[in-house]
C-alpha positions as CSV (number, residue, x, y, z in Angstrom):
1,M,28.3,25.3,6.4
2,T,32.0,24.8,6.8
3,E,32.9,23.0,3.7
4,P,31.1,21.3,0.9
5,L,28.5,18.6,1.2
6,N,30.3,15.1,0.4
7,Y,28.0,12.8,-0.8
8,K,30.1,9.9,0.1
9,H,30.0,10.9,3.8
10,L,26.1,11.3,3.4
11,H,26.1,7.5,1.9
12,Y,27.8,6.3,5.2
13,F,25.2,8.6,7.5
14,W,22.3,7.0,5.0
15,A,23.4,3.5,5.9
16,V,23.8,4.0,9.5
17,A,20.4,5.6,9.7
18,R,19.1,2.6,7.7
19,E,20.9,-0.2,9.4
20,G,20.1,1.1,12.9
21,G,23.9,1.4,13.8
22,V,27.5,2.0,13.0
23,N,28.6,-1.8,13.5
24,R,25.9,-2.9,11.0
25,A,26.3,-0.4,8.5
26,A,29.8,-1.1,8.5
27,E,29.3,-4.8,7.8
28,R,26.9,-3.7,4.9
29,L,29.7,-1.4,3.3
30,G,32.8,-3.7,4.2
31,M,34.4,-1.2,6.1
32,S,35.4,-0.9,9.6
33,A,33.3,0.8,12.1
34,Q,35.8,3.5,13.1
35,T,36.1,4.6,9.5
36,V,32.0,5.1,9.1
37,S,31.8,6.6,12.5
38,G,34.3,9.2,11.3
39,Q,32.6,10.0,8.1
40,V,29.5,10.7,9.7
41,S,31.4,13.1,11.9
42,R,32.9,14.8,9.1
43,L,29.1,15.0,7.5
44,E,27.9,16.4,10.8
45,L,30.8,19.1,11.0
46,A,30.2,20.0,7.3
47,L,26.2,20.6,8.1
48,G,26.9,22.0,11.3
49,K,24.4,19.8,13.3
50,A,24.4,16.7,15.1
51,L,22.4,14.2,13.2
52,F,22.3,11.1,15.8
53,T,22.2,11.2,19.6
54,Q,22.8,8.5,21.9
55,Q,20.0,7.1,23.9
56,G,21.3,4.1,26.3
57,R,23.1,1.5,23.7
58,K,21.2,3.0,20.7
59,L,21.8,5.7,18.1
60,V,18.6,7.7,17.6
61,L,18.3,10.3,14.8
62,T,18.2,14.0,16.0
63,E,15.4,16.3,14.3
64,A,18.2,17.4,11.8
65,G,18.8,13.9,11.2
66,R,15.3,12.9,10.4
67,V,15.3,15.7,7.9
68,A,18.8,14.9,6.1
69,L,17.3,11.2,6.0
70,Q,14.4,12.3,4.3
71,Y,16.7,14.1,1.5
72,A,19.1,11.1,1.4
73,D,16.3,8.7,0.5
74,Q,15.4,10.9,-2.3
75,I,19.1,11.4,-3.7
76,F,19.9,7.4,-3.2
77,L,16.5,6.7,-5.1
78,L,17.3,8.9,-7.9
79,G,20.6,7.5,-8.2
80,E,19.4,4.0,-8.1
81,T,16.9,5.0,-10.8
82,L,19.6,6.5,-12.8
83,Q,22.0,3.6,-12.7
84,E,19.1,1.2,-13.7
85,T,18.1,3.7,-16.5
86,L,21.4,4.2,-18.0
87,E,22.1,0.3,-18.2
88,E,19.2,-0.4,-20.5
89,E,20.3,-0.9,-24.0
90,T,18.1,2.3,-25.0
91,P,18.4,4.4,-22.0
92,G,15.0,5.8,-20.9
93,A,13.0,3.2,-22.7
94,T,11.7,1.5,-19.0
95,V,9.4,3.7,-16.8
96,R,9.7,3.0,-13.2
97,L,6.5,2.8,-11.1
98,S,6.5,2.5,-7.5
99,A,3.2,1.8,-6.2
100,G,1.9,1.3,-2.9
101,I,-0.9,-0.7,-2.0
102,T,-2.6,-0.4,1.3
103,D,-2.6,-3.9,3.0
104,V,-6.8,-4.0,3.0
105,L,-7.0,-4.2,-0.9
106,P,-7.9,-7.4,-2.3
107,K,-4.8,-8.9,-4.6
108,T,-7.0,-9.2,-8.0
109,V,-8.3,-5.7,-7.5
110,S,-4.7,-4.5,-7.1
111,Y,-3.5,-6.1,-10.2
112,R,-6.9,-4.4,-12.1
113,L,-6.2,-1.0,-10.9
114,L,-2.3,-1.3,-11.9
115,E,-3.1,-3.1,-15.4
116,P,-3.4,0.0,-17.3
117,A,-0.2,1.0,-16.5
118,L,1.5,-2.3,-17.6
119,A,-0.5,-2.0,-20.8
120,S,0.2,1.7,-21.6
121,G,2.6,1.0,-24.3
122,N,5.7,1.9,-22.5
123,R,8.2,-1.0,-20.7
124,V,7.1,-0.4,-17.2
125,R,9.4,-1.8,-14.3
126,L,6.8,-2.1,-11.4
127,V,7.8,-1.6,-7.9
128,C,5.1,-2.8,-5.4
129,T,5.1,-2.1,-1.8
130,E,2.5,-2.8,0.9
131,G,1.5,-1.2,4.1
132,A,-0.9,0.9,6.0
133,F,-2.4,4.0,4.6
134,D,-0.5,6.3,6.7
135,E,2.8,4.6,6.2
136,L,2.3,4.6,2.4
137,L,1.1,8.2,2.7
138,A,4.3,9.3,4.1
139,E,6.4,7.7,2.0
140,L,4.5,9.4,-1.2
141,A,5.1,12.7,0.3
142,L,8.7,11.8,0.5
143,H,8.5,11.0,-3.4
144,R,9.5,7.3,-2.3
145,L,6.4,6.4,-4.2
146,D,4.7,7.5,-7.3
147,V,1.3,6.3,-6.5
148,V,-0.8,4.8,-3.8
149,L,-3.8,2.3,-4.2
150,A,-6.3,2.7,-1.5
151,D,-9.9,2.1,-0.3
152,R,-10.3,5.7,0.8
153,P,-9.3,9.2,-0.5
154,V,-6.9,11.8,1.3
155,P,-8.8,13.1,4.6
156,A,-10.8,16.3,3.7
157,G,-8.6,19.2,4.9
158,A,-5.4,17.2,4.7
159,Q,-2.4,19.8,3.8
160,Q,-0.4,17.3,2.0
161,P,0.0,18.3,-1.8
162,F,-1.9,15.1,-2.8
163,V,-4.5,14.1,-5.5
164,S,-7.4,11.5,-4.9
165,T,-9.2,10.0,-7.9
166,L,-11.7,7.6,-7.5
167,L,-10.7,4.7,-9.8
168,A,-13.6,2.1,-9.3
169,R,-16.7,1.2,-7.0
170,C,-17.1,-2.6,-6.7
171,P,-20.0,-4.6,-5.5
172,V,-19.9,-6.1,-2.3
173,M,-21.3,-9.8,-2.4
174,I,-21.4,-12.7,0.2
175,F,-19.6,-16.0,-0.4
176,G,-19.4,-19.2,1.0
177,T,-19.0,-23.1,0.7
178,A,-21.7,-24.8,-1.1
179,Q,-23.1,-26.4,2.1
180,L,-23.1,-22.9,3.8
181,C,-25.1,-21.1,0.9
182,A,-27.5,-24.0,0.5
183,R,-28.3,-23.7,4.5
184,Y,-28.9,-19.6,4.0
185,R,-30.2,-19.3,0.4
186,D,-33.7,-19.2,1.1
187,G,-34.7,-16.1,2.5
188,F,-31.8,-14.2,1.8
189,P,-30.6,-11.5,3.3
190,H,-32.8,-12.2,6.4
191,S,-31.5,-15.6,6.2
192,L,-28.2,-14.4,7.5
193,A,-29.5,-14.0,11.2
194,R,-27.4,-16.1,13.5
195,A,-25.3,-17.2,10.4
196,P,-21.7,-17.6,11.0
197,M,-19.9,-15.2,9.8
198,L,-16.2,-13.8,9.0
199,L,-15.8,-10.0,8.9
200,P,-12.8,-7.7,8.3
201,T,-11.5,-5.9,11.8
202,R,-13.1,-2.9,13.2
203,D,-10.5,-0.6,11.4
204,N,-11.5,-1.4,7.8
205,V,-13.9,1.0,6.0
206,L,-15.9,-2.0,4.3
207,R,-16.4,-3.5,8.1
208,S,-18.4,-0.1,9.3
209,Q,-20.6,-0.2,5.9
210,L,-21.6,-3.9,6.6
211,E,-22.4,-2.9,10.2
212,Q,-24.8,-0.2,9.0
213,W,-26.3,-2.9,6.2
214,F,-26.8,-5.5,9.1
215,E,-28.5,-2.7,11.1
216,A,-30.6,-1.5,8.4
217,E,-31.8,-5.0,7.4
218,N,-32.3,-5.6,11.3
219,I,-29.9,-8.7,10.7
220,K,-27.6,-10.1,13.7
221,V,-25.0,-12.4,12.4
222,D,-22.8,-14.8,14.5
223,I,-19.5,-13.2,14.1
224,V,-17.1,-15.9,14.3
225,G,-13.9,-14.3,13.0
226,E,-12.3,-11.0,12.5
227,F,-9.5,-10.7,10.0
228,E,-6.8,-7.8,9.1
229,D,-5.7,-9.7,5.9
230,G,-8.3,-10.4,3.3
231,A,-6.8,-13.3,1.7
232,L,-6.7,-15.0,5.3
233,L,-10.4,-14.3,5.9
234,K,-11.4,-15.9,2.3
235,T,-9.1,-18.8,3.2
236,F,-11.2,-19.5,6.4
237,G,-14.2,-19.1,4.5
238,R,-13.0,-21.9,2.4
239,Q,-12.6,-24.1,4.7
240,G,-16.4,-23.5,5.8
241,V,-15.8,-22.0,9.1
242,G,-18.1,-19.0,8.0
243,L,-19.9,-17.1,5.5
244,F,-17.8,-13.9,4.5
245,P,-18.2,-10.8,2.3
246,A,-15.9,-9.9,-0.4
247,P,-15.8,-7.1,-3.3
248,S,-15.1,-8.4,-7.0
249,F,-14.7,-7.3,-10.2
250,Q,-15.2,-10.5,-11.3
251,V,-17.1,-13.0,-9.3
252,D,-15.0,-16.0,-10.9
253,D,-11.8,-14.4,-9.4
254,I,-13.2,-15.4,-5.9
255,T,-15.5,-18.5,-6.6
256,R,-12.7,-20.3,-8.7
257,Q,-9.6,-19.5,-6.5
258,F,-11.4,-20.2,-3.0
259,E,-13.8,-22.9,-4.1
260,V,-16.9,-21.0,-3.0
261,E,-20.3,-20.0,-4.1
262,V,-22.0,-16.4,-4.1
263,L,-24.9,-16.4,-1.9
264,G,-25.9,-12.9,-2.5
265,A,-25.4,-9.1,-3.2
266,V,-24.9,-6.7,-0.1
267,E,-27.3,-4.0,-1.9
268,G,-26.1,-0.6,-1.5
269,V,-22.6,-1.6,-0.3
270,S,-19.6,-1.1,-2.5
271,E,-15.8,-0.8,-1.8
272,H,-14.6,2.5,-3.5
273,Y,-10.8,2.3,-4.8
274,Y,-8.6,5.4,-5.0
275,A,-5.4,6.2,-6.8
276,I,-3.5,9.1,-4.7
277,A,-0.6,11.0,-6.0
278,N,1.6,13.9,-5.6
279,R,0.4,16.8,-7.7
280,R,3.9,16.9,-9.2
281,K,3.6,13.0,-10.1
282,L,0.8,13.6,-12.2
283,Q,2.8,14.0,-15.2
284,H,4.6,10.4,-14.9
285,S,3.3,8.6,-17.8
286,A,2.3,5.2,-16.0
287,V,0.6,7.2,-13.2
288,E,-1.5,8.9,-16.0
289,A,-2.3,5.8,-17.7
290,I,-3.9,4.6,-14.4
291,M,-5.8,7.8,-13.9
292,R,-7.2,7.6,-17.5
293,S,-8.5,4.0,-16.9
294,R,-11.2,5.2,-14.2
295,A,-14.1,5.8,-16.2
296,E,-13.6,2.3,-17.9
297,I,-13.1,0.5,-14.6
298,R,-16.1,1.9,-13.1
299,D,-18.1,1.1,-15.9
300,E,-16.9,-2.6,-15.9
301,A,-17.8,-2.8,-11.9
């Protein structure tokens, strides 16, 4: 390195990488594109590495640029957290919890899993991010998240320094409008033969469990809709398009919100919910509160 790292230069690089180009970064920073480009060039000179390469009209990160961006993300996230902390009347009184929630988790379940952190006695500032499982694990690896809530643990044999803790097992039930439930209630579950059914898409963990259950019970349903989004699935169920499966800690959460009834329980099938954390984050007070709650939540479920 020919000169010490200048964090202002790093901030310009970070803005260009995040905005996807020099012009957009310059607009965000309120500076000229020439100035921003010059500051990034000075950072590359200091590091002795090219951080961007030109592909057609686009600026693309080099391998060194991707590594630099990972560190810049951590540096500036810590800077934002420091500023927020020092702006409090009592610095350090608020605990920031950045939680990633996989997009297949029902919203009411997500709240129940995070509730222990909010009730831990500390003042908690909760920042929730929703996304795909693999994307959230990548964010967790870079320490942009403190915990990830998911319907599956980290795959066996994975080399990431993660800890997966089972928080809850949640029973799965079949719901539907009063009219549909009245039609298919007698003889449940075999009454479901040829019944209109709304199901999660095939990449959902619950979908594979349901298919095994249908096969074991020798039931062939009429799949009239498949959904990635659980709330959208329930909304169609509310309109009477079909019966639908859903996990629920409290049946009232679904019956009241979507104006449906319980047709019956899917015996032997349950959703499993995990908290995944980086081993170095296990001393985070809010993460600890979530982990400690697992026995209580599982008993309730």
